[in-house]
N, C-alpha and C positions, 0 to 999 in steps of 0.2 A: 504493500500499500504506499510505498515511499513515494513523498511529493503529491500525493493524491489529496483532493478536498472531498469531504463527506460532510453530511449533515447541513447543505447550504440553506435549507429551508427548515431547519430546526426552530422550535420555539426555546426549547431549552437544553443546555448542555450541562450537565451535572458531573464534575471531576472530583472522583473519589468515592468508592461503593462500599463505605463501612455501613453500620446500620442507619444513620441519618441520611448518608447520601443516597443510598437504595430505597429509603422510604421516601425521601423526597422525590426522586425520579419516579418512583411507583404511582405515587399520587398525583404528579403531573400528568403523567400517561393517562390514569383513570380520569382525570378531569378533561381529556381530549387533546392535550398538547403533543405536539410531536417532540420528542425527547432522544437526545444522544447521550449516554453515559460513558466515560471514560475512566479505566482502571487497570493497572498492570495485571490483577488476577481476579477477574470480575467474578468468577464461580467459587472463589476461595472463601470458605467458611470462617467466620472470624475467630480470634483466639481469645480475647479478654472475656471475663466474666461481666454480664451485665445485670444490675439489680435496680429496683425502683420502688415505690409506693405504688399500690395498684390503680388508686384513684387518680395518678397522673397520665395514665396511658389513654391515649385517645380513643373514641368509641369505635373508630373503625378498625383498629387493631383486633383481631381474633385472639380469644383465650388461649387458643394452641400455641400462642407464642408464649406463654408463662410455663415454667419448667417446674418450679417449686412455689408453694403458697406459704406464708408465715402470718397468720392472724394476728398475734401481738409480739412482735419483736420486744427483747429486753435490753436494757441499758443499766448498766453497772456504774454508778459513781460511788459515793458514801454509802448508797442503798440501791436496791433494784427498783427498777422502773419498768414496767411493763406498758408498751405504747399500744394504745387500743386502736391500731391503723393498719390495714392488711398491707403486707409488703410482699414482694416475690423476686424471685430470680428469673430472668427471661431464658428460654430455650433458643440456643443460637439457630438450630434448625429450624423451629418453629418460627421464630422471627424472620429468618432469611426466606422462608416458603411464604411468609404472610405477603411479602412484598415483592411478587414477580414482576419481570420486566419483560414480559413476553411480546409486547408491541413497541419496545423501545430498541433503538440501535444501540448495541453495546460492543464498545471497541475495547479490545486488551490492549493496552499500551500506557506508557507513562508520558504524563503531561511535562512539556519543556517549557513552554510558554502558555501563560493562563491571562487572558486579556478580557475586555468587558463584552467582546462579541467574538472572540477568535481564541480557539486553543490549538496550539501547535504541539504533535507528539515527538517523541524521540526519534522516530524514523521518518520525519518530516511530514507526515500527514497533517491535514489542517481540518479542524471542525470549526464551523461557522452556525452562531445561533443568536437569537435575538436577547436572550439572557444567558449569562455564564454563572453558575454557581460552584464555588469552591469548597469541598467539604473534607479536605486532605488530612484535617486535624493539625496538631501542632509538632514542631521539631523539640529537642532537647531543651529542659527549661534553665539551664546555667545556673545563675545565681537568683533566680526568679523564685516567688512564692512557690512552693512544690508540694505535690502529694506524691508520697512514696509508699508502696505496700509490697510484701512478700508473702505470697500464699502457698498453703501446701495443701494438697487434695488427699484426704484421707478417708479411707472407707467406713462407712456408716456404721457398721457394728462396731469398729475401733474407736470412733469419733464418739459413740454414745454417753460416756461418762461427762462429756461437755455439751454436746448438741445432738439431738435426736431428730427426726423427721416431724416437721410441723414447728420447730422452734428455731430461735435464732438470736444471735448476739450482735447488737447493732453497733454498741461500743461498750467495750468491756474494759474498764480503767482498773479492775483489781490489781493489786501489788504483786503481779506473779510473773513478769516478764524478765526480772532481773537486773533491771535499770535501777541506777541508784537515783536518789532524790535530786542530786543535781547534775543529771545527765537529760538531755533533749526528750520531752515526753512522747509515748506512742501507745495506742489501744489495740484491742484485738477486734477484728470483725469476724464473723463466722456463722455460715448458713448452709444449710442443705441444699445440693443443687438439682436434685430430683433425677440423678443418673446413678444413685447407690454411693455418692460420695459429698463429702463435707469439706468446704474451704475454710482453713485457718490462716487468717491474713492480718499479720500485724501492720499497723498503718500508722503513717506520719503525716501531719497535715499543717501546711502554713510555714514550715521552715525554710528559709532561703537556701537554696539548693538541694533542698530534700534531706534524707537518711540513705545511708547506703544499704544495699541489699544483704550484705553480710550481718550487719548489726539487726535488721529486721528480722532475718532468719534466726539468729540466734535468740532473740526475744521471743519468737514463735514457739521455738522448741523449748526453750524454759516454760513456757506457760502449758504446753502439751505434758510435759514432765510433771507439773504440780497437779494435774489431774490423773496422774497414773498412765498417761497414754505414750507407748511406745512405738516408734515408726520403724518400718523395714529399712529405710534409707533409700528406696528406689521411688519414693513417691513423686508424682508429677508436682511441678510448681508453677506459679505464675509471679511475674514481676511487674511492677507499674512504677513510672517515675515521669510525672507530667506537670506542666505549669498550671497553676491557679488563677493567675491574673490576667488573662487573656481579655481586653477590653471589646465591649460591643462595638461594631463599626459605626462609623459616620453615616448618616442618611445622604441620599443624593443619587439621582438617577445616572446610568452611563457608566456603570462601574461593575467589577467583578463583585458578586454577592457572597461574602464569606457566611457559611452555615455551620452548625454543629460547635465543637470546642473552638474552631478557627473563627468562628463567629460570635465569640463572648458568651456562648450558652453553657460553659462550664460553670458548674457552681462552685464560686470562690472558696465557701466554707466547707462544703462536703466532699467536693470532687465527683459529684454526679452529672451526667450531661445527656446521656440518651433519652430518658423520658421528656425532659424539658424540649428537646431537639424535635421529637416525634410530637409533641402536643403543638408545635409551631409550623409544622410542615405545612398543613392546609391554609395557614395565614399567609405563609410566603407564596404558595402556589396562587390562592385566590388573589392577590395583590398583582402578581405577573399576569395573571389571566385578565384583570380590569386595567392593565396598563399603568399600576400605580407602583411607588417604591417600595419592595419588600422588606428593605430595612426599618423605614418608617414604620410599616405595619406592625413589624415583630418588636419595635423598640420604641413604643411611645414613651414619654416622660416618665410616666409611673413606673415603668419597667427599668428605665435608666437610673432612676432613684434607688429602687431595690437593690440593682448591683453595687451602685455606690456605698449602700449602707452595708451590703454583704462584704465588700472588700473592707471597710472598717473591721468587721469582724474576724477575717482572716488575718490582718495585720496583727490583732490582739492576740488571736490563737497561736501564732508564732512565734510569740516571744513568752510565753507561760511557762512555769514549771509543772511538773507531774501534779503535785498538790493543787496548784492554781488551776490547772485545766479541771481537775476534779470539781472543785468547788465552783468553778463557772459552769460546768454541764449539770451540775446538782441543781444550781439555781435556774438554767434555762429548762430542765424537763420537769419543773414545778409550774411552768407557765401555762395558760389555758391552750387548748387543742388549736384554736386558730392562729394563735401566736408562735405556736411551735412549727406548724404548716407554713407560716410566713417566711420563716427563717429556712425551713428545710427543703421548700419546694415551690411554693407560690411565685408566680413571675412577676406581679405588679402589686401585691397587697401591701403597699408601702406604709399605710397606717398600723396595721398589726406588727410589722417588722418593726418600726420605730418603737412600737411599745416593748415589743420582746427585747430588742437589744438594752433600751433603757433599764428594764426590769431586770434583767439578768446581771447587768452591772451593778446595780442597786442593791441586789440580793446577794452578789458574792462577798463571802465573809472569808477571813479578816478584810476590815475596811482597807487597809494599806494595799492590799493585792489588787483592788480597783486601779490604783495608779498604772500598774503595769498592764491592766487590761486595755486602757484607753490610751497608752502611750506616752504618760508622763514620765516614767521611769523604765529603764532596761529595754529600750527600744530595740537594741542588737545583742540581747542576751546570748543567742545561740550563733551569732555569725562567726565563721572560722573555727567552729568547735571541731576537735579531731577524735574520731572514734578508733578505738583500737583495732588493729587488723586480726582478722581470725586465723585460728591454728586449728591445724588438723585434730589435735587432741580435744578441742572444744567442740568438735561436732558442726562446724559453721561452714562447711565447703558447700559450694552452690552448685545446683545441678544443671545439667545441658538445658534445661527447659527454661531457663530464666531469662531468655533474650526476647520475649514477647514484649510488643509495645502497644500501649491504648491509643489507638489512632483518633478517635472521635468520641471515646467516652472512657468511662473507666470505673470499676468498683470503689467503693468508699474505703 
């Protein structure tokens, strides 16, 4: 196909077929648009684990996209909190099959140049379209505010002492990971995946540059050992390391439309992206169909204010100690359901989010810790922190499965 032009009459060209890109291409196709989709491996099933609150999912997505359902996930701070809000792990195959591209033109290739109405592939092929949407995710975070996680997939019968079918640990701050009080904090995330395994994933949020995989693995193994769980040593693993601070794009016609994590839809505090992106797919498609600016449609001032407030939250989260993090989350998970949802998932509920942030700070105790939370003290507490290198005797060697990247979403 070298040097050939395709898709000259296309309405939409979607670059990148991760979950959000494929969903957007699918819904544009369903809306009657002529769609071209570009991805190096368009039939590849996605690697990362995707999770979300069930009420975030759009109505058009069939429930076959859900692999595992948890009615009331648990948060451990100074006490146990059961969140009465159904949560799920998405089925990779189910989600993939839910967004077919049968009537779209799908090109297997890597984009070299992406412009407002033109995409050039590495072999010289050109795609022209009225609207170009870029859903290729983000690059390495460098020193940006980062989410880092190391997950180990454990058979359900072995995982049962901690997590069994229908249960889930959304944030587990119990002192079981072996980290000292003066080390950067992390928590455990653990849910059954619906395929006979449970993922145990030590997670760090908001640190500049993130936390290295070997340290997260050490902490995960410590937690499992605290519950008497012994691993074989050959369990598959998952690695995540991605920036949390991608700003929403500026409105304006005649430009490439960034979407998904590339378009500011990565939640700055939680690291979730897929559900919010899926919920905005039809908003973007309808704006394009009507000849309007999809960025303006997806990002009204209310949503931009929510993003700005959440960024204040991730700045605070990234400078707290473990004890301060626990105190902060204890205060947050005593807030009313609407305020919790405003922080965790609502795209534009700025009034409830403002109340949630204010009351979380106001109820974090001791009082002096609030200065760190709002940034008056210890702004750069963990910048430049050096983690000890792993040793074979410590059992922290990394598996060959740890090279996976989250392209347009993440597990928390």
